[in-house]
C-alpha positions in Angstrom: -14.6 10.7 34.7 -17.5 13.0 34.4 -16.5 16.6 34.5 -18.3 19.3 36.6 -18.8 22.6 35.0 -15.6 24.6 35.3 -15.4 28.2 36.2 -14.4 30.8 33.5 -11.1 31.5 35.3 -10.2 27.8 34.8 -10.4 28.1 31.0 -8.6 31.5 31.2 -5.7 29.7 33.0 -5.6 27.0 30.3 -5.6 29.7 27.5 -2.9 31.6 29.4 -0.6 28.5 29.7 -1.0 27.7 26.0 -0.3 31.4 25.1 2.8 31.3 27.3 4.0 28.2 25.5 3.5 29.8 22.1 5.3 33.0 23.2 8.2 31.1 24.7 8.6 28.8 21.7 8.4 31.5 19.1 10.1 34.2 21.1 13.1 32.1 21.7 13.7 31.8 18.0 13.9 35.6 17.3 17.6 35.5 18.0 18.3 32.1 16.4 19.6 31.5 12.9 18.3 28.9 10.5 18.6 25.4 12.0 20.0 22.8 9.6 16.7 21.3 8.3 14.6 24.5 8.3 16.2 25.7 5.1 15.1 22.5 3.2 11.6 22.3 4.7 10.7 25.9 4.0 12.2 25.8 0.5 10.4 22.6 -0.4 7.1 23.8 1.0 7.3 27.0 -1.0 8.0 25.1 -4.2 5.1 22.8 -3.6 2.7 25.7 -3.6 4.5 28.0 -6.1 5.4 25.4 -8.7 3.1 22.5 -8.0 6.3 20.4 -8.2 7.4 17.8 -5.6 10.9 17.0 -6.5 12.4 18.8 -3.5 12.6 17.1 0.0 9.7 14.7 -0.4 11.0 12.6 2.5 10.0 14.9 5.3 6.3 15.3 5.3 4.5 17.4 2.7 1.9 18.7 5.2 4.2 20.6 7.6 6.3 21.9 4.8 3.2 23.3 3.0 1.8 24.7 6.2 5.0 26.5 7.2 5.5 28.0 3.7 2.0 29.5 3.5 3.1 33.0 4.7 5.9 33.1 2.2 3.6 32.2 -0.6 1.0 34.7 0.4 3.7 37.4 0.7 4.8 36.8 -2.9 8.3 35.8 -2.0 10.8 35.5 -4.9 12.3 32.2 -5.8 15.6 31.5 -7.6 15.4 31.0 -11.4 14.5 27.5 -12.5 15.7 27.5 -16.1 19.3 26.3 -16.4 19.6 25.8 -12.7 21.5 22.6 -12.1 20.3 22.5 -8.5 16.7 22.5 -9.6 17.4 19.8 -12.3 19.0 17.5 -9.7 16.5 18.2 -6.8 19.4 19.6 -4.7 17.2 21.2 -2.0 20.2 22.3 0.0 21.8 24.2 -2.8 18.5 25.5 -4.2 17.5 26.4 -0.6 20.7 28.5 -0.1 19.7 30.4 -3.2 16.2 30.8 -2.0 17.3 32.0 1.5 20.3 34.2 0.7 20.6 34.9 -3.0 17.3 36.3 -4.3 17.5 39.7 -2.6 14.7 39.0 -0.3 15.3 38.9 3.5 14.6 35.3 4.5 14.3 35.8 8.2 10.7 37.3 8.4 9.3 34.4 6.3 11.3 32.0 8.4 9.8 33.4 11.6 6.3 33.3 10.1 6.9 29.7 9.3 8.1 29.0 12.8 4.9 30.6 14.2 2.8 28.4 11.9 4.5 25.3 13.2 4.1 26.5 16.8 0.3 26.3 16.3 0.7 22.5 16.0 2.7 22.6 19.3 -0.2 24.5 21.0 -2.7 22.1 19.5 -0.7 19.2 21.0 -0.9 21.0 24.4 -4.6 21.4 24.0 -5.0 17.7 23.2 -2.8 16.8 26.3 -5.1 18.9 28.4 -8.3 17.5 27.1 -7.1 13.9 27.4 -5.8 14.4 30.9 -9.0 16.1 32.0 -11.0 13.2 30.7 -8.9 10.8 32.7 -7.9 12.8 35.8 -10.2 15.8 36.1 -9.5 19.5 36.2 -6.6 19.3 38.6 -4.9 16.5 36.6 -5.4 18.4 33.4 -3.6 21.5 34.8 -0.7 19.4 36.0 -0.4 17.8 32.6 -0.6 21.2 30.8 2.0 22.8 33.1 4.5 20.0 32.3 3.8 20.4 28.6 3.9 24.2 28.6 7.4 24.4 30.0 9.0 21.2 28.6 12.3 22.3 27.1 12.1 19.8 24.2 8.7 21.0 23.0 9.8 24.7 23.4 13.0 23.9 21.4 11.3 22.1 18.5 7.8 23.5 18.8 8.6 26.5 16.7 11.0 25.2 14.2 10.1 24.6 10.5 10.4 20.9 10.7 8.0 18.0 10.8 8.6 16.8 14.3 5.9 18.6 16.3 3.3 18.2 13.5 3.9 14.5 13.5 3.7 14.3 17.3 0.3 16.0 17.1 -1.2 13.8 14.5 0.1 10.6 16.0 -1.5 11.5 19.3 -4.7 12.7 17.6 -4.9 9.6 15.4 -4.6 7.2 18.3 -7.2 9.1 20.2 -9.6 9.2 17.3 -9.2 5.5 16.6 -9.9 4.6 20.2 -13.0 6.8 20.3 -14.1 5.2 17.0 -13.8 1.7 18.6 -16.3 2.9 21.3 -18.7 5.0 19.3 -19.9 3.5 16.0 -21.3 6.7 14.6 -20.0 7.8 11.2 -18.6 11.0 12.5 -16.0 9.2 14.5 -15.1 6.9 11.6 -14.4 9.9 9.4 -12.5 11.7 12.1 -10.3 8.7 12.6 -9.8 8.2 8.9 -8.9 11.8 8.4 -6.4 12.1 11.2 -4.7 8.9 10.1 -4.5 10.3 6.5 -3.0 13.6 7.8 -0.5 11.7 9.9 0.6 9.9 6.8 1.5 13.2 5.1 2.9 14.7 8.3 5.9 12.3 8.5 6.9 8.8 7.4 6.6 7.6 11.0 2.8 7.2 10.5 3.1 3.5 9.7 3.9 3.0 13.3 0.2 3.7 13.9 -0.8 0.4 12.3 0.6 -1.9 15.1 -0.9 0.6 17.6 -4.3 0.1 15.9 -3.9 -3.6 16.0 -3.1 -3.7 19.7 -6.0 -1.5 20.5 -8.4 -3.6 18.4 -7.3 -6.6 20.4 -7.8 -4.8 23.7 -11.3 -3.8 22.5 -12.1 -7.3 21.3 -11.3 -8.7 24.7 -13.4 -6.1 26.5 -16.8 -7.4 27.5 -18.9 -4.6 26.0 -20.3 -5.2 22.5 -18.9 -3.2 19.6 -21.2 -1.2 17.3 -19.4 -0.8 14.0 -20.2 -0.9 10.3 -23.9 -0.7 11.1 -23.9 -3.9 13.2 -23.4 -4.9 16.8 -20.5 -7.4 17.3 -20.3 -9.4 20.5 -17.7 -12.2 19.9 -14.0 -11.4 20.1 -13.4 -12.6 16.6 -16.3 -10.5 15.3 -15.1 -7.4 17.1 -11.6 -7.7 15.9 -12.7 -8.5 12.3 -14.9 -5.5 12.2 -12.0 -3.3 13.4 -9.8 -4.8 10.7 -12.4 -4.0 8.0 -12.7 -0.5 9.4 -8.9 -0.1 9.2 -9.0 -1.1 5.6 -11.6 1.5 4.8 -9.6 4.2 6.6 -6.5 3.2 4.7 -8.3 4.0 1.5 -9.3 7.4 2.8 -5.7 7.9 3.9 -4.6 7.1 0.3 -7.0 9.6 -1.0 -5.5 12.3 1.3 -2.0 11.4 0.2 -3.0 11.8 -3.5 -4.7 15.1 -2.7 -1.6 16.4 -1.0 0.4 15.9 -4.2 -2.3 17.4 -6.4 -3.6 14.1 -7.7 -0.6 13.8 -10.0 1.7 10.8 -10.1 4.8 12.5 -11.5 6.9 14.3 -8.9 8.1 16.9 -11.4 5.7 19.4 -13.0 6.1 18.8 -16.8 5.4 22.4 -17.5 8.6 23.5 -15.7 12.3 23.2 -16.6 13.2 19.5 -16.8 14.0 17.1 -14.0 17.1 14.9 -14.2 16.8 12.9 -10.9 16.0 13.1 -7.2 18.8 14.2 -4.9 19.5 10.5 -4.4 18.8 9.0 -7.8 16.6 5.9 -7.8 19.6 3.8 -8.8 21.4 4.9 -5.6 18.4 3.8 -3.5 18.2 0.5 -5.4 21.8 -0.2 -4.4 21.2 0.8 -0.8 17.9 -1.1 -0.3 18.4 -4.3 -2.2 15.3 -6.5 -2.2 13.1 -4.0 -0.4 14.0 -1.4 -3.1 12.2 -3.6 -5.7 9.0 -3.3 -3.7 9.2 0.5 -3.9 10.0 0.4 -7.6 7.0 -1.9 -8.1 4.7 0.5 -6.2 5.9 3.3 -8.4 5.4 1.2 -11.6 1.8 0.4 -10.5 1.3 4.0 -9.5 -0.3 3.0 -6.2 0.7 6.4 -4.7 2.3 9.5 -6.0 5.9 9.1 -7.2 7.3 11.6 -4.7 5.6 9.9 -1.8 7.0 6.5 -2.8 10.4 8.0 -3.3 10.2 9.6 0.2 9.4 6.2 1.8 12.4 4.6 0.0 14.7 7.5 0.9 13.7 7.3 4.6 14.3 3.6 4.7 17.7 3.9 3.0 18.8 6.8 5.2 18.0 4.7 8.3 20.3 1.9 7.5 23.6 3.8 7.8 23.9 7.2 9.5 26.7 8.8 11.4 25.8 9.1 15.1 27.5 10.3 18.3 26.8 9.2 21.9 28.9 9.7 25.0 32.1 10.3 23.1 31.6 7.3 20.8 30.8 7.1 17.1 28.8 4.7 15.0 27.1 4.5 11.6 24.5 2.0 12.8 23.5 3.5 16.1 23.0 2.0 19.5 19.9 0.4 21.1 20.5 2.6 24.1 20.8 5.9 22.2 17.3 7.1 22.9 17.3 5.8 26.4 20.4 8.0 27.1 18.9 10.9 25.2 15.7 10.6 27.2 17.6 10.4 30.5 19.8 13.4 29.6 17.3 15.8 28.1 14.2 15.3 30.2 13.8 17.5 33.3 14.4 15.5 36.5 11.0 16.8 37.7 9.2 15.2 34.8 11.2 12.0 35.3 10.1 11.9 39.0 6.5 12.8 38.0 6.5 10.0 35.4 7.8 7.4 37.8 5.3 8.5 40.5 2.5 8.4 37.9 3.3 4.9 36.9 3.1 3.8 40.5 -0.2 5.5 41.0 -1.6 4.1 37.8 -0.7 0.6 38.8 -2.8 1.1 42.0 -5.8 2.5 40.1 -8.7 0.5 38.8 -8.8 -1.8 35.8 -11.1 0.8 34.2 -8.4 3.5 34.4 -5.9 1.2 32.8 -8.3 0.3 30.1 -8.9 4.0 29.3 -5.1 4.6 29.4 -4.5 1.7 26.8 -4.2 3.9 23.7 -1.5 6.0 25.3 0.3 3.0 26.6 0.2 1.4 23.1 1.5 4.5 21.4 4.3 4.8 24.0 5.4 1.1 23.8 5.2 0.8 20.0 7.1 4.0 19.4 9.8 3.2 21.9 10.2 -0.3 20.5 10.8 1.1 17.1 13.1 3.8 18.4 15.3 1.4 20.3 15.8 -0.8 17.2 16.3 2.1 14.8 19.7 3.1 13.4 18.6 6.7 13.0 20.3 7.9 16.1 20.7 11.6 15.2 18.6 13.5 17.7 16.5 13.4 20.8 13.7 15.0 18.8 12.9 11.7 17.2 11.2 10.5 20.4 9.2 13.7 20.8 5.8 11.9 20.1 6.3 9.9 23.4 6.4 13.0 25.6 2.6 13.8 25.5 2.0 10.4 27.0 4.2 11.3 29.9 2.4 14.7 30.3 -1.0 13.0 30.4 0.2 10.3 32.8 1.5 13.0 35.1 -2.1 14.2 35.4 -2.7 11.4 37.9 -0.9 13.6 40.4 -3.8 16.0 40.1 -5.7 13.8 42.6 -3.2 14.9 45.2 -3.9 18.5 44.3 -7.6 18.0 44.4 -7.3 16.5 47.9 -6.2 19.9 49.2 -4.2 18.2 51.9 -0.9 20.1 52.4 1.1 16.9 52.8 0.0 15.8 49.3 -0.2 19.2 47.5 3.3 20.4 48.4 5.2 17.6 46.5 3.1 18.2 43.4 3.6 22.0 43.5 7.4 21.4 44.2 7.7 19.2 41.1 5.9 21.7 38.9 8.0 24.5 40.3 11.2 22.5 39.7 10.2 21.8 36.1 9.4 25.4 35.4 12.6 26.6 37.0 14.7 24.2 34.8 13.1 25.6 31.7 13.5 29.2 32.7 17.1 28.7 33.6 18.1 27.5 30.2 15.8 30.0 28.3 16.0 31.0 25.5 18.5 28.2 24.6 15.9 25.4 25.0 17.5 23.1 22.4 20.6 23.0 24.6 18.8 21.8 27.7 20.5 18.9 29.5 19.6 18.0 33.1 21.9 17.7 36.1 22.4 14.0 35.4 24.1 14.9 32.2 26.1 17.7 33.8 23.9 20.5 32.6 24.0 22.3 29.2 27.6 23.1 29.6 28.5 19.4 29.3 25.8 18.4 26.8 28.3 18.1 23.9 30.0 15.3 25.7 26.9 13.2 25.3 24.8 14.4 22.3 25.2 16.9 19.5 23.4 17.7 16.2 19.7 18.5 16.7 20.0 17.6 20.4 22.3 20.6 21.0 24.0 22.3 18.1 21.8 22.6 15.0 23.3 25.8 13.6 21.0 28.1 15.6 23.5 30.4 17.4 25.0 32.6 14.6 23.2 35.8 15.9 24.5 35.2 19.4 28.0 34.6 18.1 27.8 37.9 16.2 26.9 39.7 19.4 29.7 38.1 21.3 32.3 39.0 18.7 31.1 42.6 18.5 31.5 43.0 22.3 34.5 40.8 23.1 36.9 40.8 20.1 39.2 43.7 19.4 39.3 45.2 15.9 41.7 43.3 13.7 42.0 40.2 16.0 41.7 37.1 13.8 38.4 35.1 14.3 38.0 31.6 13.0 34.7 29.7 12.7 33.8 26.1 12.2 30.0 25.9 11.8 27.4 23.1 11.6 24.2 24.2 9.9 22.6 25.9 7.0 22.8 29.4 8.3 25.0 31.9 6.4 27.6 33.8 8.4 27.8 36.5 5.8 24.0 37.2 6.3 24.8 37.9 10.0 27.8 40.0 9.1 30.2 37.7 10.9 33.8 38.6 10.2 35.4 35.2 10.5 37.7 33.0 8.5 36.2 29.7 7.6 37.5 26.5 9.1 35.8 23.3 8.0 32.0 23.6 7.7 29.3 21.0 7.3 26.5 22.0 5.0 24.6 20.6 2.1 25.7 23.3 -0.4 29.4 23.0 0.1 30.6 26.6 0.1 34.1 26.8 -1.4 36.5 27.9 1.3 40.1 29.0 0.7 43.0 27.6 2.6 43.8 29.8 5.6 46.8 29.9 7.9 46.1 29.5 11.6 47.2 32.5 13.6 46.8 33.4 17.3 43.2 34.6 17.8 39.6 33.6 18.6 38.5 30.2 17.5 34.7 29.6 17.4 33.8 25.9 17.1 30.3 24.4 16.9 29.8 21.5 19.2 28.9 19.1 16.4 32.1 20.1 14.6 34.2 19.8 17.7 33.1 16.2 18.2 33.7 15.4 14.5 30.4 13.5 14.1 30.2 14.0 10.3 33.9 14.3 9.4 35.6 11.5 7.5 38.4 11.9 10.1 36.9 11.0 13.4 37.8 8.7 16.3 41.4 8.2 17.5 44.3 10.0 15.9 46.2 7.1 14.5 49.8 6.8 13.3 48.6 6.5 9.7 46.7 9.8 10.0 49.8 11.4 11.5 51.9 10.2 8.6 49.4 11.4 6.0 49.1 14.8 7.7 52.8 15.3 7.8 53.1 14.4 4.2 50.2 16.7 3.2 51.7 19.6 5.1 54.2 19.9 2.3 51.4 21.4 0.2 50.8 24.3 2.6 53.0 26.9 0.8 51.5 26.0 -2.6 47.9 26.2 -1.2 48.6 29.6 0.3 49.8 30.8 -3.1 46.9 29.1 -5.0 44.2 30.8 -2.9 46.1 34.0 -2.4 47.3 34.9 -5.9 44.8 34.7 -8.7 47.4 35.1 -11.4 49.6 32.3 -10.2 46.5 30.1 -9.8 46.0 30.2 -13.5 49.5 28.7 -14.0 49.0 26.2 -11.2 45.7 25.0 -12.7 47.6 24.0 -15.8 49.9 21.8 -13.7 47.0 20.2 -11.8 43.2 20.6 -12.3 41.3 22.9 -10.0 39.4 19.8 -8.7 42.7 18.2 -7.6 43.8 21.4 -5.8 40.4 21.6 -4.1 40.5 17.9 -2.9 44.1 18.3 -1.7 43.2 21.5 0.2 40.1 20.0 1.7 41.8 16.9 2.9 44.7 18.8 4.5 42.2 21.2 6.1 40.2 18.3 7.6 43.4 16.6 8.9 44.7 19.8 10.5 41.3 20.6 12.0 40.9 17.1 13.5 44.4 17.4 15.1 43.4 20.7 16.6 40.0 19.4 17.9 41.7 16.6 19.7 43.4 19.2 21.8 40.4 21.5 22.1 38.2 18.7 23.5 40.4 18.5 26.6 40.8 22.3 26.9 38.2 24.3 28.7 36.6 26.9 26.4 37.0 30.6 27.3 33.4 31.2 26.6 30.4 29.7 24.8 27.4 31.0 22.9 24.1 29.3 23.6 26.1 26.2 24.9 26.4 25.2 21.2 29.4 27.2 20.0 32.6 27.0 22.1 35.1 29.9 22.0 38.8 29.5 22.5 41.5 32.2 22.5 44.5 30.3 21.3 48.1 31.5 21.5 50.8 30.9 18.9 52.4 28.3 21.2 49.1 26.3 21.5 48.5 26.4 17.7 52.0 25.4 16.9 51.9 22.4 19.3 48.4 21.4 18.2 48.9 21.7 14.4 52.5 21.9 13.4 54.4 20.3 16.3 55.7 16.8 16.3 53.4 13.9 17.5 55.3 14.0 20.8 54.7 17.7 21.3 51.1 17.3 20.4 50.5 14.4 22.8 52.4 16.3 25.6 50.2 19.3 25.1 47.0 17.2 25.3 48.3 15.3 28.4 49.3 18.5 30.1 46.0 20.2 29.4 44.0 17.2 30.4 45.8 17.1 33.7 45.2 20.8 34.4 41.5 20.3 33.6 41.0 17.4 35.9 42.4 19.2 38.9 
């Protein structure tokens, strides 16, 4: 579609929408603590620049990590000592990251916010790409429709300003598909180099880049069957076989450029560890662990490393990602799995997409079907990306978050641009439905702001019920410690006991949270003392409440009850062990500190699991950001839930469930 010259106000509108997106995405993070993966990404990125060392977190895209860490590097941020540091020797990015964030004396939050703003630039760039692509297909009106849907999409606002690789990867996947398609229609060298460069950058953005290869093959076939000749590699190709073969040769050449970009990202050095720094024992998962997990495919990765085809850290990252995808704890609609469900991302998409965008996407599909063959041909690269990415997602075992289908949303935004034809018609009967859809979409986003990560639509029961369907990065990623601090300061009386079970890499002490620790999930395993449960305020993260990553999950069985009752005999000894340092010395002579730690941890997990079975049927008294649920528990509730007999415990649950259902 040829575009008429647009007026200056039109481009001011576009710039304004992109600025709003940036402001909403970044501004919503000013009162959010470190989400789980941000600690690792920022720490690793800083180390890549500062140390020219790639042992930390090589499995999550070196480009976004480097990009987000630039402000910290330029500001001269301190890093933990390397010499004699066991976390450095074993590539423990979580433990080393905790030191980097909370133990150097520097305030981590300003550099975290700077990194978030850097990543938000990728989100804005994605929005601009959506606008330009939609404008090319559907004109100015269509481009505005697409851009409004992008600007206020809760998922992009949630993850568009987090120090992770998700948005960076979404941008480069979309850009790479677009550049490849343009290259297949314009044989000039500039488009070949642009396609090769974006593909190479996609490869260092995230390890999902190999999904581009089947997309490229599909588009090469579409181009081969098109009647127009293909000008490529200095020749004109007219036969289907010739056109496809030329595209294949072009792909090979672009793969070589991508390999060069990968080597450049790792400083053209094979070894992950900088030999000038304190020594390197192993990656966080040693190669031997990956060998055992991967079996035959692990031999391929080891062969690639032996032949030095690519940098060691990049090959390790690929192997790590493949191994972690095989078995991973997951939660969906109250069920648990370690191998996921084919329907996981279908449910996630249905729950966390605004109903307005769902309606717009369905309408757009109908309208596209009725459009000309030429429109479908021009929409082919987007359709190929959408189909290939969804096919991979449905078969993947990595069912840990809705964010993993983020790259498919730009396709929906662009497709919604076909509704712009109704706007362009200026007929009230056609304009009003489009305006209503856009208004509905914006309203949904505004209503959940600034808690965009917790967005769930009405089909899922809204954000209040999101935890019944999805947790982890789809809802509770550790972001709401500041909000919890504010709630405690205004709602809890001095001296009233506060308990916290938290999922994430934030540090409650940094936020001056006065809370006794219940079980936590984090990579650095902070030692926590055994604490008695008293009447008071219990703050439970949604991921912890659903017990996704606990070894004690699912139904409470008779075997667990027997183990719990036996273990409860240790409670007096544990209280003494953690409460009296002098007696602890004597007790350590009778049993090693490690045995005391294991016994205390196991009993703590059993007690917490028993408590959560009750809390899952009890309505919370309050919530913070829809991700941390707050309960004021009485002595009778605690006794029945954690110290009472199995009959008393079951009666409490049945009684509470009956009250909740009425």
